[in-house]
KEZAMI-298879 format. One record per atom (N, C-alpha, C): residue in three letters; atom name; x, y, z. Coordinates in nm, 2 decimals. Layout:
SITE  res  atom       X       Y       Z
SITE  ala    CA       X       Y       Z
...
***
This chain:
SITE  res  atom       X       Y       Z
SITE  unk     N   20.54   -1.84   19.49
SITE  unk    CA   20.61   -1.72   19.46
SITE  unk     C   20.76   -1.75   19.44
SITE  unk     N   20.82   -1.69   19.34
SITE  unk    CA   20.96   -1.71   19.31
SITE  unk     C   21.04   -1.58   19.34
SITE  unk     N   21.14   -1.60   19.42
SITE  unk    CA   21.23   -1.49   19.45
SITE  unk     C   21.37   -1.52   19.39
SITE  unk     N   21.41   -1.43   19.30
SITE  unk    CA   21.54   -1.45   19.24
SITE  unk     C   21.64   -1.34   19.30
SITE  unk     N   21.75   -1.39   19.35
SITE  unk    CA   21.85   -1.30   19.41
SITE  unk     C   21.98   -1.31   19.34
SITE  unk     N   22.03   -1.20   19.29
SITE  unk    CA   22.16   -1.20   19.22
SITE  unk     C   22.25   -1.09   19.27
SITE  unk     N   22.38   -1.11   19.26
SITE  unk    CA   22.47   -1.01   19.30
SITE  unk     C   22.56   -0.96   19.18
SITE  unk     N   22.59   -0.84   19.19
SITE  unk    CA   22.68   -0.78   19.09
SITE  unk     C   22.80   -0.71   19.16
SITE  unk     N   22.92   -0.77   19.13
SITE  unk    CA   23.04   -0.72   19.20
SITE  unk     C   23.04   -0.76   19.35
SITE  unk     N   22.97   -0.86   19.39
SITE  unk    CA   22.97   -0.91   19.53
SITE  unk     C   22.91   -1.05   19.53
SITE  unk     N   22.95   -1.12   19.63
SITE  unk    CA   22.90   -1.26   19.65
SITE  unk     C   22.78   -1.25   19.75
SITE  unk     N   22.67   -1.32   19.72
SITE  unk    CA   22.56   -1.33   19.80
SITE  unk     C   22.59   -1.44   19.91
SITE  unk     N   22.60   -1.39   20.03
SITE  unk    CA   22.62   -1.48   20.14
SITE  unk     C   22.49   -1.54   20.19
SITE  unk     N   22.49   -1.66   20.26
SITE  unk    CA   22.37   -1.72   20.31
SITE  unk     C   22.30   -1.62   20.41
SITE  unk     N   22.37   -1.54   20.48
SITE  unk    CA   22.31   -1.45   20.58
SITE  unk     C   22.23   -1.34   20.51
SITE  unk     N   22.29   -1.29   20.40
SITE  unk    CA   22.22   -1.18   20.32
SITE  unk     C   22.10   -1.24   20.25
SITE  unk     N   22.11   -1.36   20.20
SITE  unk    CA   22.00   -1.43   20.13
SITE  unk     C   21.88   -1.45   20.23
SITE  unk     N   21.92   -1.50   20.35
SITE  unk    CA   21.81   -1.53   20.45
SITE  unk     C   21.75   -1.40   20.50
SITE  unk     N   21.82   -1.29   20.51
SITE  unk    CA   21.77   -1.16   20.55
SITE  unk     C   21.67   -1.11   20.44
SITE  unk     N   21.70   -1.13   20.32
SITE  unk    CA   21.61   -1.08   20.21
SITE  unk     C   21.49   -1.17   20.21
SITE  unk     N   21.50   -1.30   20.21
SITE  unk    CA   21.38   -1.39   20.21
SITE  unk     C   21.29   -1.36   20.33
SITE  unk     N   21.35   -1.34   20.45
SITE  unk    CA   21.27   -1.31   20.57
SITE  unk     C   21.19   -1.18   20.55
SITE  unk     N   21.26   -1.07   20.51
SITE  unk    CA   21.20   -0.94   20.50
SITE  unk     C   21.09   -0.94   20.39
SITE  unk     N   21.11   -1.00   20.28
SITE  unk    CA   21.01   -1.01   20.17
SITE  unk     C   20.90   -1.10   20.20
SITE  unk     N   20.92   -1.20   20.28
SITE  unk    CA   20.81   -1.29   20.32
SITE  unk     C   20.72   -1.22   20.41
SITE  unk     N   20.77   -1.14   20.51
SITE  unk    CA   20.69   -1.06   20.60
SITE  unk     C   20.61   -0.96   20.52
SITE  unk     N   20.67   -0.90   20.42
SITE  unk    CA   20.61   -0.79   20.35
SITE  unk     C   20.49   -0.83   20.26
SITE  unk     N   20.50   -0.95   20.20
SITE  unk    CA   20.40   -0.99   20.11
SITE  unk     C   20.32   -1.11   20.16
SITE  unk     N   20.31   -1.13   20.29
SITE  unk    CA   20.24   -1.24   20.35
SITE  unk     C   20.09   -1.23   20.32
SITE  unk     N   20.03   -1.12   20.30
SITE  unk    CA   19.89   -1.10   20.27
SITE  unk     C   19.86   -1.09   20.13
SITE  unk     N   19.96   -1.10   20.04
SITE  unk    CA   19.94   -1.09   19.90
SITE  unk     C   19.94   -1.23   19.83
SITE  unk     N   19.84   -1.27   19.77
SITE  unk    CA   19.84   -1.40   19.71
SITE  unk     C   19.88   -1.39   19.56
SITE  unk     N   19.87   -1.27   19.50
SITE  unk    CA   19.88   -1.26   19.36
SITE  unk     C   20.02   -1.22   19.31
SITE  unk     N   20.12   -1.23   19.40
SITE  unk    CA   20.26   -1.20   19.35
SITE  unk     C   20.31   -1.31   19.26
SITE  unk     N   20.34   -1.27   19.14
SITE  unk    CA   20.39   -1.36   19.04
SITE  unk     C   20.54   -1.40   19.06
SITE  unk     N   20.62   -1.29   19.07
SITE  unk    CA   20.76   -1.31   19.08
SITE  unk     C   20.83   -1.19   19.14
SITE  unk     N   20.95   -1.21   19.20
SITE  unk    CA   21.03   -1.10   19.26
SITE  unk     C   21.17   -1.12   19.22
SITE  unk     N   21.24   -1.01   19.18
SITE  unk    CA   21.38   -1.01   19.15
SITE  unk     C   21.45   -0.91   19.24
SITE  unk     N   21.56   -0.95   19.30
SITE  unk    CA   21.64   -0.87   19.38
SITE  unk     C   21.78   -0.87   19.33
SITE  unk     N   21.83   -0.75   19.30
SITE  unk    CA   21.97   -0.73   19.25
SITE  unk     C   22.05   -0.65   19.36
SITE  unk     N   22.16   -0.71   19.40
SITE  unk    CA   22.24   -0.64   19.50
SITE  unk     C   22.38   -0.61   19.42
SITE  unk     N   22.42   -0.49   19.44
SITE  unk    CA   22.55   -0.45   19.38
SITE  unk     C   22.63   -0.36   19.47
SITE  unk     N   22.76   -0.36   19.44
SITE  unk    CA   22.85   -0.28   19.51
SITE  unk     C   22.93   -0.19   19.42
SITE  unk     N   22.92   -0.06   19.45
SITE  unk    CA   22.99    0.04   19.36
SITE  unk     C   23.09    0.12   19.44
SITE  unk     N   23.21    0.13   19.39
SITE  unk    CA   23.31    0.21   19.46
SITE  unk     C   23.32    0.35   19.40
SITE  unk     N   23.29    0.45   19.48
SITE  unk    CA   23.29    0.58   19.43
SITE  unk     C   23.40    0.66   19.50
SITE  unk     N   23.47    0.75   19.43
SITE  unk    CA   23.57    0.83   19.48
SITE  unk     C   23.52    0.98   19.50
SITE  unk     N   23.53    1.03   19.62
SITE  unk    CA   23.49    1.17   19.65
SITE  unk     C   23.59    1.26   19.59
SITE  unk     N   23.54    1.37   19.52
SITE  unk    CA   23.62    1.46   19.45
SITE  unk     C   23.70    1.55   19.54
SITE  unk     N   23.64    1.58   19.66
SITE  unk    CA   23.71    1.67   19.75
SITE  unk     C   23.81    1.60   19.84
SITE  unk     N   23.78    1.49   19.90
SITE  unk    CA   23.87    1.42   19.99
SITE  unk     C   23.96    1.32   19.93
SITE  unk     N   23.93    1.28   19.80
SITE  unk    CA   24.01    1.18   19.73
SITE  unk     C   24.00    1.05   19.79
SITE  unk     N   23.91    1.02   19.88
SITE  unk    CA   23.89    0.89   19.94
SITE  unk     C   23.78    0.82   19.88
SITE  unk     N   23.79    0.69   19.88
SITE  unk    CA   23.68    0.61   19.82
SITE  unk     C   23.58    0.57   19.93
SITE  unk     N   23.46    0.55   19.88
SITE  unk    CA   23.35    0.49   19.97
SITE  unk     C   23.28    0.38   19.90
SITE  unk     N   23.24    0.28   19.97
SITE  unk    CA   23.17    0.17   19.91
SITE  unk     C   23.02    0.20   19.92
SITE  unk     N   22.95    0.19   19.81
SITE  unk    CA   22.81    0.22   19.80
SITE  unk     C   22.74    0.09   19.77
SITE  unk     N   22.66    0.04   19.86
SITE  unk    CA   22.59   -0.09   19.85
SITE  unk     C   22.45   -0.05   19.80
SITE  unk     N   22.41   -0.11   19.68
SITE  unk    CA   22.28   -0.08   19.62
SITE  unk     C   22.20   -0.20   19.61
SITE  unk     N   22.07   -0.19   19.65
SITE  unk    CA   21.97   -0.30   19.64
SITE  unk     C   21.86   -0.25   19.55
SITE  unk     N   21.82   -0.33   19.46
SITE  unk    CA   21.71   -0.30   19.37
SITE  unk     C   21.62   -0.42   19.37
SITE  unk     N   21.49   -0.40   19.35
SITE  unk    CA   21.39   -0.50   19.35
SITE  unk     C   21.28   -0.47   19.25
SITE  unk     N   21.23   -0.58   19.19
SITE  unk    CA   21.11   -0.57   19.10
SITE  unk     C   21.01   -0.67   19.15
SITE  unk     N   20.89   -0.63   19.18
SITE  unk    CA   20.78   -0.72   19.22
SITE  unk     C   20.68   -0.72   19.11
SITE  unk     N   20.64   -0.83   19.06
SITE  unk    CA   20.54   -0.84   18.95
SITE  unk     C   20.41   -0.90   19.01
SITE  unk     N   20.31   -0.81   18.99
SITE  unk    CA   20.17   -0.85   19.03
SITE  unk     C   20.09   -0.86   18.90
SITE  unk     N   19.97   -0.91   18.90
SITE  unk    CA   19.90   -0.91   18.77
SITE  unk     C   19.86   -0.77   18.73
SITE  unk     N   19.91   -0.73   18.62
SITE  unk    CA   19.88   -0.60   18.56
SITE  unk     C   19.97   -0.49   18.61
SITE  unk     N   20.06   -0.51   18.70
SITE  unk    CA   20.14   -0.40   18.75
SITE  unk     C   20.28   -0.46   18.79
SITE  unk     N   20.38   -0.37   18.78
SITE  unk    CA   20.52   -0.40   18.81
SITE  unk     C   20.57   -0.29   18.90
SITE  unk     N   20.62   -0.33   19.02
SITE  unk    CA   20.67   -0.23   19.11
SITE  unk     C   20.82   -0.24   19.12
SITE  unk     N   20.89   -0.12   19.12
SITE  unk    CA   21.04   -0.12   19.12
SITE  unk     C   21.08   -0.02   19.23
SITE  unk     N   21.19   -0.06   19.30
SITE  unk    CA   21.24    0.03   19.40
SITE  unk     C   21.39    0.01   19.41
SITE  unk     N   21.46    0.11   19.45
SITE  unk    CA   21.61    0.11   19.46
SITE  unk     C   21.65    0.18   19.59
SITE  unk     N   21.75    0.13   19.66
SITE  unk    CA   21.80    0.20   19.78
SITE  unk     C   21.95    0.17   19.78
SITE  unk     N   22.02    0.27   19.84
SITE  unk    CA   22.16    0.26   19.86
SITE  unk     C   22.20    0.31   20.00
SITE  unk     N   22.31    0.25   20.05
SITE  unk    CA   22.37    0.28   20.18
SITE  unk     C   22.51    0.24   20.19
SITE  unk     N   22.58    0.27   20.30
SITE  unk    CA   22.71    0.22   20.32
SITE  unk     C   22.72    0.07   20.36
SITE  unk     N   22.61    0.02   20.40
SITE  unk    CA   22.60   -0.12   20.44
SITE  unk     C   22.49   -0.19   20.37
SITE  unk     N   22.51   -0.32   20.33
SITE  unk    CA   22.42   -0.39   20.25
SITE  unk     C   22.29   -0.42   20.32
SITE  unk     N   22.30   -0.45   20.45
SITE  unk    CA   22.18   -0.47   20.53
SITE  unk     C   22.09   -0.35   20.55
SITE  unk     N   22.16   -0.23   20.56
SITE  unk    CA   22.08   -0.10   20.56
SITE  unk     C   22.01   -0.08   20.43
SITE  unk     N   22.08   -0.10   20.32
SITE  unk    CA   22.02   -0.08   20.19
SITE  unk     C   21.90   -0.17   20.17
SITE  unk     N   21.91   -0.30   20.21
SITE  unk    CA   21.80   -0.39   20.20
SITE  unk     C   21.68   -0.35   20.29
SITE  unk     N   21.71   -0.30   20.41
SITE  unk    CA   21.60   -0.24   20.49
SITE  unk     C   21.53   -0.13   20.43
SITE  unk     N   21.61   -0.03   20.37
SITE  unk    CA   21.55    0.08   20.30
SITE  unk     C   21.47    0.04   20.18
SITE  unk     N   21.52   -0.06   20.11
SITE  unk    CA   21.44   -0.11   19.99
SITE  unk     C   21.31   -0.17   20.03
SITE  unk     N   21.31   -0.25   20.14
SITE  unk    CA   21.18   -0.31   20.18
SITE  unk     C   21.08   -0.20   20.23
SITE  unk     N   21.13   -0.10   20.30
SITE  unk    CA   21.04    0.01   20.34
SITE  unk     C   20.98    0.08   20.22
SITE  unk     N   21.06    0.10   20.12
SITE  unk    CA   21.00    0.17   20.00
SITE  unk     C   20.90    0.08   19.93
SITE  unk     N   20.93   -0.05   19.92
SITE  unk    CA   20.83   -0.14   19.86
SITE  unk     C   20.70   -0.16   19.94
SITE  unk     N   20.72   -0.15   20.07
SITE  unk    CA   20.60   -0.16   20.16
SITE  unk     C   20.51   -0.04   20.14
SITE  unk     N   20.56    0.08   20.12
SITE  unk    CA   20.48    0.20   20.09
SITE  unk     C   20.41    0.18   19.96
SITE  unk     N   20.48    0.13   19.86
SITE  unk    CA   20.42    0.11   19.73
SITE  unk     C   20.31    0.01   19.73
SITE  unk     N   20.33   -0.10   19.80
SITE  unk    CA   20.22   -0.20   19.82
SITE  unk     C   20.10   -0.15   19.89
SITE  unk     N   20.13   -0.07   20.00
SITE  unk    CA   20.02   -0.02   20.08
SITE  unk     C   19.94    0.08   19.99
SITE  unk     N   20.00    0.16   19.91
SITE  unk    CA   19.93    0.25   19.82
SITE  unk     C   19.85    0.17   19.71
SITE  unk     N   19.91    0.06   19.66
SITE  unk    CA   19.84   -0.02   19.56
SITE  unk     C   19.72   -0.09   19.62
SITE  unk     N   19.73   -0.14   19.75
SITE  unk    CA   19.61   -0.20   19.82
SITE  unk     C   19.51   -0.09   19.84
SITE  unk     N   19.55    0.02   19.88
SITE  unk    CA   19.45    0.13   19.91
SITE  unk     C   19.37    0.17   19.79
SITE  unk     N   19.45    0.18   19.67
SITE  unk    CA   19.38    0.21   19.55
SITE  unk     C   19.28    0.10   19.50
SITE  unk     N   19.32   -0.02   19.53
SITE  unk    CA   19.23   -0.13   19.49
SITE  unk     C   19.10   -0.13   19.57
SITE  unk     N   19.11   -0.09   19.70
SITE  unk    CA   19.00   -0.09   19.79
SITE  unk     C   18.90    0.03   19.75
SITE  unk     N   18.96    0.14   19.71
SITE  unk    CA   18.88    0.26   19.68
SITE  unk     C   18.81    0.24   19.55
SITE  unk     N   18.87    0.18   19.45
SITE  unk    CA   18.81    0.17   19.32
SITE  unk     C   18.71    0.05   19.31
SITE  unk     N   18.58    0.08   19.30
SITE  unk    CA   18.49   -0.04   19.28
SITE  unk     C   18.51   -0.10   19.15
SITE  unk     N   18.48   -0.23   19.13
SITE  unk    CA   18.49   -0.29   19.00
SITE  unk     C   18.39   -0.23   18.91
SITE  unk     N   18.42   -0.22   18.78
SITE  unk    CA   18.33   -0.17   18.68
SITE  unk     C   18.24   -0.28   18.64
SITE  unk     N   18.11   -0.24   18.64
SITE  unk    CA   18.01   -0.34   18.59
SITE  unk     C   17.97   -0.30   18.45
SITE  unk     N   17.97   -0.39   18.36
SITE  unk    CA   17.94   -0.37   18.22
SITE  unk     C   17.82   -0.44   18.19
***
């Protein structure tokens, strides 16, 4: 399995990379058919219209490619570790739903 991690407007530290690899390894330990995974981390500076103060928005996006399906999720928070945690929770729900659908649908016999 190949995990590609890239950053946009921020530097990927070894701690962030290790956090991502650990979380994704735990999430897909029972899936043999994962072809590739791409994780994109970015930092966006937004200015609030009312308070005129800026806030940093850390965004984590991921694409998981399985045979015949591609899963995408995006999460944002004020902290990069929180956005990564939210991202993995979203992807876990998608993978659980995908596994459930595979178990319910019997293979078609032709």
